[in-house]
C-alpha positions, 0 to 999 in steps of 0.5 A, spaced: 646 763 369 642 759 364 643 752 363 641 747 357 639 740 359 638 734 355 639 726 356 637 720 352 633 714 356 640 712 359 641 719 362 634 720 364 634 719 371 640 723 372 638 729 368 631 729 372 635 730 378 639 735 376 633 739 374 631 739 381 637 741 383 638 747 379 631 749 380 632 748 388 638 753 387 634 758 383 638 757 377 634 758 370 634 752 366 631 748 360 630 741 358 631 739 351 628 732 352 628 726 352 621 727 356 620 720 358 625 715 359 623 711 353 629 709 348 631 715 344 637 717 340 642 722 344 644 725 338 637 729 337 637 731 344 644 733 345 644 737 339 638 741 340 641 743 347 648 744 344 645 748 338 642 753 343 648 754 347 652 755 341 647 761 339 648 764 346 641 762 349 645 759 355 651 760 359 652 752 360 649 746 358 649 739 362 648 733 357 647 726 360 647 719 356 649 712 358 657 714 358 657 721 357 662 720 351 656 720 345 653 727 348 660 730 348 662 728 341 655 731 339 656 737 343 663 739 340 660 739 333 657 746 335 661 752 335 663 755 341 661 749 345 667 746 349 664 739 352 668 735 357 665 728 359 667 728 367 667 722 372 671 725 378 672 731 382 679 732 378 676 732 371 670 736 373 675 741 376 680 741 370 675 742 365 673 749 368 679 751 371 683 750 365 679 749 359 673 753 361 668 748 359 661 750 358 658 743 357 658 738 362 657 731 360 655 725 364 654 718 364 647 715 367 650 708 367 657 710 370 655 713 376 649 714 381 645 720 381 648 722 388 655 722 385 652 726 378 649 731 383 656 732 387 659 733 380 654 738 377 655 742 384 662 742 383 662 744 376 657 750 377 662 752 383 669 752 379 671 758 376 675 759 370 683 760 372 684 764 366 692 766 365 695 762 361 689 758 360 685 763 357 690 764 351 689 756 350 682 757 350 683 763 345 687 758 340 681 753 340 676 759 338 681 761 333 681 754 330 673 754 330 673 760 326 678 757 321 674 751 321 667 754 320 668 759 315 664 758 309 
């Protein structure tokens, strides 16, 4: 598994902890920034990571801003990206089981680093259920195809 990471200043500490966790698990990853905790626009860094995910360079992405909401909005502008902002175990599990979310967004100001790491671990471990949900995910792909035609 290859994971793209990005944050703004508000998500910097959590992103750094996620990077260390991924490295400890031997999961290949790339940090698309922000490189320091100085003020930055989440849009620039989230878009870079989401674009790489969209191009197929990564299997998943984890993006962190103050709430996770802005990063989700940005990431979902890219074809093939299914970004969900999650805040508890239930939303994390459902994002993977039912939506096959390939991009997790978290809030660096809405949860502790420990909580964020626990959610990341669950998200990475939860498989997509397929079945009736696969047809729904395919409908999303079909919608994207219609929307992204020149």
